[in-house]
N, C-alpha and C positions, 0 to 999 in steps of 0.2 A: 504494500498499498505507498500512494507517495503521503510524504511530512513538509506536508500542506499547512498553513497556516488557521489555525484553532479559528478562525472567524471570519478572515474576508482575504481576499488576493494581496500581500502586500511583499516591498520589496524584501530581496533575498538576501539582502546586503548587507542587514540591520546586523546592528555591532552587539557583543556580549561577552561577559564574562570570560576570558577562557579556565578551561579545568589548570590549575596547579599545577606546574611543571615537572615540580617536586615529588607527584606524583606521579607524572608517565617521565623516567629520567633518558627512556630510549628516543623521544622528541630531542631534544640536542646531544645526543650518545648519534643521533645519524646525521646531525648538522656537521660537526665536528670527524665525522667518517668523511664529509664531503668537501670538507675544507672551508666549510661558512663561517665558522664557530659557532657560536650559541643565543638566542635566543637574547636578543635584550630589554627585561625585562618591563620597562616603562614603552608603554605606547603597546604594548603585546595585547591582540585582542583575539574572535574568535567568530562567523559567518553564523547561521541559525543553519537549522539542518538536522536532520537526527546522527551524525559520528562529529566526536570531539575534531575539536579542531583551531588552528592555533595559526596566526596573521602575526608577523611584523619585521621587526631590522635584530641583524642579524648583528655578532660583536665587527664581522668582517663589513659592513654598510649593505649586503644585501636584502633584499626586500622578498621574506618568504612568506611561501604557504605550506603548512602540512597538516594532513590530515588524514581518520584513524578510520579504517573501516571491519569490519567485523571477522573475528576466528571462527572456527567451525573448533566442537569439540574437541576434537582430532590433532590441532594449531594451524591446520590450513587455513588457508586467505581462497577462495571462489573471488572472491570479489578484489581479489587484488592480481590474485591474478591474468581475468578481467579488464584488467587497470593495463597490465601490462604489456598482454598481447593487444592491445590498442594502440598503444604506445611504438610497438614497434613494428605495428603497422603501418601506424602515422608517419614513422621515419621517412619512409620512400617519398613522400608527397614532396611535390616542387616547392619553390618559397614562395608561389605565386598561390599556391591552392586556395580554391572558397573555402577549404574545409583546417580552419585554424584553433590549436587548442594552447593554453599556456604549456611554455615548456616545462618536459618532467625534470624532473636534477638527481630524484633516487630513493632505491626502498629500506626501509628494515622489514625485513620480514618475517624477523619472530614478532616481533612488533608490531605488524600489521599498518605498515605508518607510510606514504606518501607522500615527495616531498618538492613543489612547486613553484618558480615563480610565479611573487606574487603582482598581480598585475594592477600598482599606484592606478586610484581615482576609476577603476571602473566598475563598471553598474550591470546590474543581474537586467536579462531578459523582463522579469516580473516588474522589475523594479522603470522599465522604458517603457513598457508596455501600461505599466497604469498612469504613469504622467504625458501617457500621449507622444512617444516620439517611438515608437517604435512603428512606424511609418514605410506605405509601400515597400520601398528600397531597401531596407534592409528586411521584409519581408521575403522580398527574393534572393537576399544574400544569404538570410536563412537555407532556403531551397536550396541553391547552389552546395550551400554548403552539407545539405543530407544526402544529395544525390551525389555528391564525391563521395562520400565516405559509403553509396551503399553500391559505387563502381568499383571500389576495393576487390581486390584479387587477394586472397590472405596464401596462393598459391604459389603467386610470384615472391611471395619474402619467406617462405616453406614455414607459415605456422600455421597450426591448424586451433582452427581455432573455437570455444566452449560453442558445442553444436544443442546445448539440453534448453527443456522448452521452456520460452521465459513463465515465470511463474501469473503473474497476470493475462485475464478475471480466471482468479482461483475455480474450477470447475467444480471442486470442489465444496465449497459452500456458499455454493448457491444449493446445494442441498441439505445441507445440513453446518450449523455454524458452534466450528468446533468449543468445547466448552473451554481448555485451557488459554482461547483469547480474550473468553467475558473483559474478562478483571482489566484490560487491555482498552478498553472500547467503550469509550461514554454512551448513556444511554441514543444517543440519537445519532450513534454510527449506528446503534442495533437497530434502529427504525429504520435506517440506512439500508443494511443489510436486507430485511423483513421487505423493502421494496420491492427488492429485485426479486428473492426468495420466492414471494407471494405471486409471482409476476407469471404465470406458465411461459407464454407467450417472451418473455426477455430473455429469461432459460433458454428456452429453445433456439435464441440469437443467439446468444453465446454460444449453444454445443457447436451452431454448424459457421459460426465462425469461427473453430478451432479447429472446425475442419476446415474449414478453405481453408484458409492459414500452411496447416497440413501442406495442402495439396502443392504449396505455391512455391515460385524458387526459390531459398534464401539466400539475403544477403548478407553481408559483415550490417552489423543496425544497431544502435546506442540505444532501444527497450527499458529508457526511463527521460523520452525529453518532454521537457516541459521550458516554460519559461527560464525559470530558475535555472536553468541548467545552459545556459548562453548567457555571455560576458558580452559588452562592449566597451573598447577600450579605445582611444585612439581611432575612432571611426569604426571602430569592425568588429564585427561579433567572432568570439570564440566560444567553442562549445567546449563542456567540463563533464565533467564528473561522468567518469566508464565503467560504473563496477557492476554494471547490465548489460556489459556491451558481450555480444555474441554472433553468431550465425542464426539469423532468423527472416523472420518478412516482414519484406521492407515496410508492410504496409500499417505497420504495429506504428515507425518513428510519423507516419505522413502521418494518417490519423489524428495520432496526441496531438502534434503541431495545430491541425486542426478544431479537434476539442480543445486548447488552451480558445484559444478567440471565442468558439463559440461559448465557453463558461467564459469570457469575459462579457461579452453580450448579452450573458445571463442575467454576470452581476450590479453590468451599469443600469438595467431595466430599474434595480430597487436603491441603487446608489450611487452619487455620482462617483465617476472619476474623472480623472486631467483628457480627454480622448478627444481628438480634434475633430470639428462636425456635429459633436454632438450638440442637439437642438437644448436647450437650458430647460431643465422640467423644474416644476412646485419639489421640495422638499416633503418624502412621503412621510405619513406621521408614523411614531413610534410604535415599533414591530411590524415598519415597511405594510401598513395598511394600504392598498390601493385595491381597488375595483379591477375586475376581469373584466373590460372594456379596457382599463386605465395599460391593466399588463399587458396586452393583446394588443393592444396600441404604441407603448415602446419597446416590446417586444419584435416587431415587425420592424420600427426605424431602425431599432440599434445592430440587428442580422444584418437589414444594407446597410449601415455603413461598418460591418465588419466584413464584413462578406468578400470587398477588392482586397484586405490584407493577406485572407485564405487565398484565389486567385491569381492575386503577386508570388506568395512563396510554388502553387505550383506550379505558375511559370518559367520560375527559379529553375526549381527542380527538373520541368522539362528540358532548360536550357541547354543541362550537364547529363542528361541521363532519359532513356527511354524507355517508360515503365512497361511489365506485362499488362498482357489486356483489363488482367482483372483487378490492378493495384486500385483503381480510382473506388472500387464502391467498396475492396476491402475497407481501405483506411475509411471511409466513411464510419462503416459497424465497428472498428477499434477508438472512431472517434467516438459513437455511441459510450462507447466502454469506458471511456476517458473522462464521462461527461457523473456517472456515476464515481468513478474511482475519485474524481475529484470532488462531490458532492459529500462521499464516507468521510472524507480526508478533512474538509473543512467543518465536519461535523464534533470534530472529537474533542473540545470541547462546551458541550452543549446538551441538553436534555431532551430539548427537542426540534424534529429542523422543520430551518426556517425556510421564508416561502422561497429564498436564492436555491436549495437546497433541493425542494420542491420543483421548485421552475429547470434547472437541470434534470433531474429523473427525465421529467417528460418528453426535452429534449433528446434526450437520450435514446427513452425507447425509441420515438419515432426512426431513428436515423437507425435504429437496433434491425427494426422490427423492415426497414423497407428501403434499407442503403441504395439500388439504383436510382431510389425517385429523387433521392437526396444528389447525384452526383452534379445534374445540372445547375441546379438551384446555386449549387458552394462552388460551380462554375471548373470543376474539375474538369469537365468536355473540354475545355478550351486547350481549341491547340495553340503550342509556342509561338509566339509573335502576334497573337491576336488581339485581338480585345473591344469591351464590352462596353 
């Protein structure tokens, strides 16, 4: 499950107090091994996310970001292995590649730590989107980056990438919620899962999507694509967080990016964002109390504003890669799942589902049940180089 903000989409580069370094001595051990010195305590910070991380300046003056990832009971770290596989494959990209990532500096395998060049002054894609700055040009750049990723050939680098099935959507959870997971879920999250489990048509559609995924031609894929996995630095987009990188259906990444914009469109129906082109709306009453007619009208207007971003992403994708015949339709299905995934994640700190969550579920349901009908609506049938 994604680790989104518990209340609403927010910048992913919010600063937090990092875990004390004296409890994780391997961090400075790694930095010294790399010849960077140790972290200077003053100014040391951390960013949001499910993993411990540290960002700051070392005694050698280098700006560095160190991140921990999960370890298995046997001490191995599949997440670290997948991240390293990406770095090995990306090392073959030319300097002017549309796919960029922060420079990888090294790892501490025993502690499952990775060190990266810190992009000072960078903004997360979530922040850029909320501020209204994730424009069509950046969406095209994102499309080119994702298409470049999908076009990589691990055989050229002699790499064997993880081919394990991506964990989401968890089909087993559609039949019964694991008892062991209950204590980590809010009442609103349990209610969100119930929305899925009680909808036989959605459950069947997710099963069909998995079947279509298994029949698709797989490629290298990010498999955890969200706005906050993009970083804007010096006018260029960088894609990061490769713990779920594997061979998978490329429609997963395309659908996730589409789903991010549709979730943004849904959220803006109920609360103002900084997006450009939005008409000023009266503030909704406490509790997002809008009439059905107001929701429909705002929703239609919001969708019209956001579809051009989806189209720009798709055009950028087509500029760099020819998709298989069914990719667009499968991507719509994965966008539908993404809406459910996001609403489950944002319900983390709530006792009841918000109107935003229920609206997202409704849109996700429509996309899952009839993905072919949404291909044209989202302009995924537009040939590269054309415009509407």
